[in-house]
C-alpha positions in Angstrom: 0.0 0.0 0.0 1.4 3.4 -1.0 1.9 6.0 1.8 -0.8 8.3 0.4 -3.5 5.7 -0.4 -6.3 5.5 2.1 -7.4 1.9 2.8 -10.9 0.9 3.4 -10.0 -0.4 6.9 -6.9 -0.7 9.0 -6.4 -2.2 12.5 -5.8 0.3 15.3 -2.8 -1.4 16.9 -0.4 0.3 19.4 2.7 -0.7 21.3 0.4 -1.8 24.2 -1.1 -4.6 22.1 2.3 -5.7 20.8 3.7 -5.8 24.3 0.7 -7.7 25.6 1.0 -10.3 22.9 4.8 -10.6 23.6 4.1 -11.2 27.3 1.6 -13.9 26.5 4.0 -15.7 24.2 6.8 -15.5 26.7 4.6 -16.8 29.5 4.5 -20.2 27.7 0.7 -20.2 27.3 0.3 -19.9 23.5 -3.1 -21.7 23.3 -6.0 -21.0 25.6 -5.0 -20.1 29.1 -5.1 -17.4 31.7 -5.3 -14.5 29.2 -8.3 -16.1 27.6 -10.0 -16.6 31.0 -9.3 -13.0 31.9 -10.6 -11.7 28.6 -13.8 -13.5 29.0 -14.4 -12.1 32.5 -13.5 -8.5 31.4 -15.7 -8.7 28.3 -18.7 -10.0 30.3 -18.3 -7.1 32.7 -17.9 -4.7 29.8 -21.3 -5.5 28.2 -23.3 -5.7 31.3 -21.9 -8.0 34.0 -25.0 -10.3 34.1 -23.8 -12.5 31.3 -21.1 -15.1 30.9 -18.7 -14.8 28.0 -17.1 -17.6 26.0 -14.1 -16.8 23.8 -13.9 -18.4 20.4 -11.7 -18.2 17.3 -14.3 -16.5 15.1 -17.8 -15.1 15.2 -18.7 -17.8 12.7 -17.6 -20.4 15.3 -19.6 -18.5 18.0 -22.8 -18.5 16.0 -22.4 -22.2 15.3 -21.8 -23.0 19.0 -24.8 -20.8 20.0 -27.1 -22.6 17.7 -25.8 -26.0 18.8 -26.2 -25.0 22.5 -29.8 -23.9 21.8 -30.6 -27.4 20.3 -31.2 -26.3 16.7 -31.1 -29.3 14.4 -32.6 -31.0 11.3 -36.1 -30.0 10.5 -35.8 -26.7 12.3 -36.1 -23.3 10.6 -34.0 -20.2 11.5 -35.0 -16.8 10.3 -32.1 -14.8 8.8 -32.0 -11.4 7.0 -30.9 -11.6 3.4 -28.6 -8.6 4.0 -25.7 -10.1 5.9 -22.5 -12.0 5.3 -22.9 -15.6 4.3 -21.7 -17.0 7.7 -25.0 -16.0 9.3 -26.8 -18.5 7.2 -24.0 -21.0 6.8 -24.0 -21.8 10.5 -27.7 -22.8 10.2 -26.8 -25.3 7.6 -24.0 -26.6 9.8 -26.7 -27.8 12.2 -28.8 -29.4 9.4 -31.4 -26.7 9.8 -33.0 -24.5 7.1 -32.3 -20.8 6.9 -35.4 -18.8 6.1 -34.3 -15.6 4.4 -36.4 -12.4 4.8 -36.1 -8.8 3.5 -34.7 -5.8 5.3 -36.0 -2.4 6.3 -35.3 0.0 3.4 -34.0 2.7 5.8 -31.9 0.8 8.3 -31.0 -2.2 6.1 -31.6 -4.3 9.3 -34.0 -7.2 9.5 -37.5 -6.1 8.6 -39.3 -6.8 11.9 -42.8 -6.8 10.5 -41.8 -9.5 8.0 -40.6 -11.8 10.9 -44.2 -12.6 11.9 -45.1 -13.4 8.2 -42.6 -16.4 8.1 -43.1 -17.9 11.5 -44.2 -21.5 11.4 -44.3 -24.5 13.7 -40.8 -25.3 12.6 -39.3 -21.9 13.5 -36.9 -22.4 16.3 -34.7 -19.3 16.1 -34.0 -16.0 14.5 -30.6 -14.3 14.0 -30.9 -10.5 13.8 -27.9 -8.7 12.4 -26.9 -5.3 13.8 -25.7 -4.1 10.4 -22.7 -1.8 10.5 -23.3 -1.2 14.2 -26.8 0.1 14.1 -28.9 -1.9 16.5 -32.0 -4.0 15.9 -34.8 -3.3 18.5 -34.6 -6.6 20.3 -37.5 -5.8 22.7 -39.8 -5.5 19.7 -38.3 -8.7 18.1 -38.9 -10.6 21.3 -42.5 -9.5 21.4 -43.0 -10.7 17.8 -41.5 -14.1 18.2 -42.6 -14.9 21.8 -40.7 -16.6 24.6 -40.1 -20.0 23.0 -38.2 -19.0 19.8 -34.5 -18.4 20.3 -32.9 -15.1 19.5 -29.2 -15.3 18.7 -27.8 -11.9 17.9 -25.2 -11.5 15.1 -23.3 -8.7 16.9 -20.2 -8.9 14.7 -20.5 -5.2 14.0 -22.0 -4.1 17.3 -19.4 -3.3 19.9 -20.4 -0.9 21.4 -24.0 -0.5 20.3 -26.9 0.5 22.5 -30.4 -0.4 21.2 -33.7 0.3 22.9 -31.7 1.4 25.9 -29.7 -1.8 26.2 -26.1 -2.6 25.5 -25.8 -5.2 22.7 -24.4 -8.3 24.4 -26.3 -7.9 27.7 -28.8 -10.4 26.3 -31.8 -9.0 28.1 -34.1 -9.9 25.2 -31.9 -12.5 23.5 -30.6 -16.0 24.3 -27.1 -15.2 23.1 -25.0 -12.6 21.3 -21.9 -13.2 19.2 -19.2 -10.6 18.5 -16.4 -10.6 15.9 -12.8 -9.5 16.5 -11.8 -9.9 12.9 -9.1 -7.5 11.7 -11.5 -4.9 10.4 -13.8 -4.8 13.4 -14.2 -2.2 16.1 -11.8 -4.2 18.3 -9.6 -6.9 17.0 -7.6 -10.0 18.0 -6.7 -10.7 14.4 -9.2 -13.5 14.2 -11.5 -14.2 17.1 -15.0 -13.8 18.6 -17.0 -13.9 21.8 -20.4 -15.4 22.8 -22.3 -13.7 25.6 -25.4 -15.2 27.3 -27.4 -15.0 30.5 -28.1 -18.7 30.3 -25.6 -20.8 32.2 -26.6 -23.9 30.2 -25.7 -22.2 26.9 -22.4 -21.0 28.2 -21.5 -24.4 29.6 -22.4 -26.2 26.4 -20.4 -23.7 24.3 -17.3 -24.2 26.5 -17.5 -27.9 26.1 -18.2 -27.9 22.3 -15.5 -25.3 21.5 -12.8 -27.8 22.4 -13.6 -31.3 21.0 -16.5 -31.9 23.5 -14.0 -32.3 26.4 -15.6 -31.8 29.8 -12.7 -29.8 31.2 -10.9 -26.7 29.8 -7.3 -27.0 28.9 -6.3 -24.3 31.4 -7.7 -26.5 34.2 -6.1 -29.7 32.9 -2.6 -28.4 32.8 -2.1 -26.9 36.2 1.1 -28.2 37.8 -0.2 -27.9 41.4 -2.7 -30.7 41.2 -3.4 -34.0 39.4 -5.8 -32.9 36.7 -4.8 -35.1 33.8 -8.1 -37.0 33.5 -10.8 -35.7 31.2 -13.8 -37.1 29.5 -15.1 -36.5 25.9 -18.8 -36.0 26.3 -19.8 -34.9 22.8 -18.5 -34.7 19.3 -17.2 -31.1 19.5 -15.2 -28.7 17.5 -11.9 -26.8 17.6 -13.0 -23.3 18.2 -10.9 -22.0 21.1 -9.2 -18.6 21.2 -5.4 -18.5 21.9 -3.8 -16.5 24.7 -1.8 -14.2 22.5 -5.0 -13.2 20.7 -6.8 -12.8 24.0 -4.0 -10.6 25.4 -4.4 -8.4 22.4 -8.1 -8.4 22.9 -7.8 -7.3 26.5 -5.8 -4.2 25.5 -8.3 -3.4 22.7 -11.2 -3.8 25.1 -9.6 -1.3 27.4 -9.2 1.1 24.6 -12.6 0.5 23.1 -14.3 3.5 24.5 -11.7 5.8 23.0 -11.7 4.0 19.7 -15.5 4.3 19.5 -15.4 8.0 20.3 -13.0 8.4 17.4 -15.4 6.5 15.1 -18.2 8.8 16.2 -16.0 11.8 15.4 -15.3 10.4 11.9 -18.9 9.6 11.3 -19.9 13.2 12.2 -17.3 14.6 9.8 -18.7 12.4 7.0 -22.3 13.3 7.8 -21.5 17.0 7.9 -19.4 17.0 4.7 -21.7 14.8 2.6 -25.2 15.8 3.5 -25.7 18.1 0.5 -24.6 15.4 -2.0 -27.0 13.2 -4.0 -26.6 10.4 -1.5 -28.7 8.7 1.2 -26.7 9.0 4.5 -26.7 6.1 7.0 -29.7 5.8 9.3 -29.2 7.1 12.8 -30.2 5.4 16.0 -33.1 6.8 18.1 -32.2 9.3 20.8 -30.5 7.6 23.7 -29.1 4.7 21.6 -25.7 4.5 20.0 -24.2 3.4 16.7 -20.9 1.4 16.8 -20.0 2.9 13.4 -18.2 -0.3 12.3 -19.4 0.7 8.8 -20.4 4.0 7.2 -22.8 3.0 4.4 -23.8 5.5 1.8 -26.4 5.0 -0.9 -25.7 6.7 -4.2 -28.9 8.3 -5.5 -30.1 7.7 -9.0 -29.7 11.4 -9.7 -26.0 11.3 -9.0 -23.6 11.8 -11.9 -22.2 8.3 -11.4 -23.8 5.1 -10.2 -22.5 3.0 -7.3 -20.0 1.0 -9.4 -18.7 4.2 -11.1 -18.3 5.8 -7.7 -16.2 2.9 -6.4 -14.0 3.0 -9.5 -13.6 6.8 -9.3 -12.7 6.7 -5.6 -10.1 4.0 -6.3 -8.5 6.3 -8.9 -8.3 9.0 -6.3 -6.5 6.5 -3.9 -9.5 5.8 -1.6 -10.5 2.3 -0.8 -14.2 1.5 -0.5 -16.3 -1.7 -0.2 -19.9 -3.0 -0.4 -21.7 -4.5 2.6 -23.2 -6.8 1.7 -24.2 -8.6 -1.5 -27.6 -9.9 -0.2 -27.6 -13.7 0.3 -30.4 -14.3 -2.2 -28.1 -13.1 -4.9 -25.5 -15.7 -4.2 -25.6 -19.0 -6.1 -25.7 -21.3 -3.1 -28.7 -19.6 -1.4 -30.6 -18.7 -4.5 -30.4 -22.3 -5.9 -30.7 -24.3 -2.7 -33.6 -22.3 -1.3 -35.3 -21.5 -4.6 -35.1 -17.7 -4.1 -36.1 -14.9 -6.5 -35.3 -11.2 -6.3 -39.0 -10.3 -6.1 -39.1 -11.9 -2.6 -36.7 -9.3 -1.3 -37.8 -6.0 -3.0 -36.0 -3.7 -0.5 -32.7 -5.5 -0.4 -32.7 -6.0 -4.2 -33.3 -2.3 -4.8 -31.0 -0.9 -2.2 -28.1 -3.2 -3.1 -27.6 -1.4 -6.4 -26.8 1.9 -4.5 -24.7 1.0 -1.4 -21.1 1.6 -0.8 -19.1 1.7 2.4 -16.6 4.5 3.0 -13.3 4.0 4.9 -13.9 3.9 8.7 -11.2 2.9 11.2 -10.3 4.5 14.5 -6.7 5.2 13.6 -7.9 7.4 10.7 -6.6 10.9 10.8 -8.7 14.1 10.2 -6.7 14.7 7.1 -7.6 11.2 5.7 -11.3 11.7 6.5 -11.2 15.1 4.8 -9.6 13.5 1.7 -12.2 10.8 1.6 -15.0 13.4 1.8 -13.3 15.7 -0.7 -12.9 12.8 -3.2 -16.6 11.9 -2.8 -17.7 15.6 -3.3 -15.6 15.9 -6.5 -17.1 12.7 -7.9 -20.7 13.4 -7.0 -21.0 17.1 -7.9 
């Protein structure tokens, strides 16, 4: 990457993260150990304190474990918005269940809550709302729609920190579990990694067993030198989804810095909103008063009246040295979901229409004011 090019995303890593990772490696714990245990406790306290947290090696793994712990299986249906990354639906298939895709709200691009009731059947066992870009879904309303017996598993990959309907995403007041991502581009990162939060001790316990081969004891407990703890039992056919201590050490520093990093994202979002409001674009939807947006993504929609379309805008921004992206290609447009579920664009009028216009601008907490101004200036020159 040239020095003057502005990437779409860049991890916000300081010497503190590097030193923490180094300490973890030098400790001798390079798989799951004390750093992972500490990260889980600190994360649980961070999102509300009434939850348990289970560290995993990706949000995809976390969603899979949450579905498994909730007993989702063959013959079950799980409602998923079409506007999401494919992992949200893939994990449903991992369990032998069927993802039921529905349209999104044309303003927020989050799951269309009125449409949830339309697809409920006796086979519906769960719904996975996605807090797209860090804008929260109203989980209180969703719970009222689906009732007490249908599981709600939040795809919170973009949502640290997000407050929706007055509640911190991850406190699981209205959901059974929430799953966060710590991928390289997310609001905090461990390189690769994720976290499940839940108020249900049974879900947390099952996820801990299943994240490491179905073994009934955690590796940190089995390898203590002060007691004879070598014996373990394999109680289920589990997976290999644990987070490493160097990654957890990095995550602990990032979590400690998360408030400052979020404040910076809010500043950048305000700069974009102020600079771009007079252009032929639709700006990102804002949360209700009292709620917050994590600003993982800043999603513009290029208006039909603009001098270039979305694809032309992306190409022109690239020529000016600015990286952009598209979040997301709706699932019903991908071969696997279109063909296996028999989907047609007319079933998703909002997502199909809005997809043609969306583009995500660079958004990362280490971005400078000068970089943000250059992004905005490039957009203004292209769109006026």
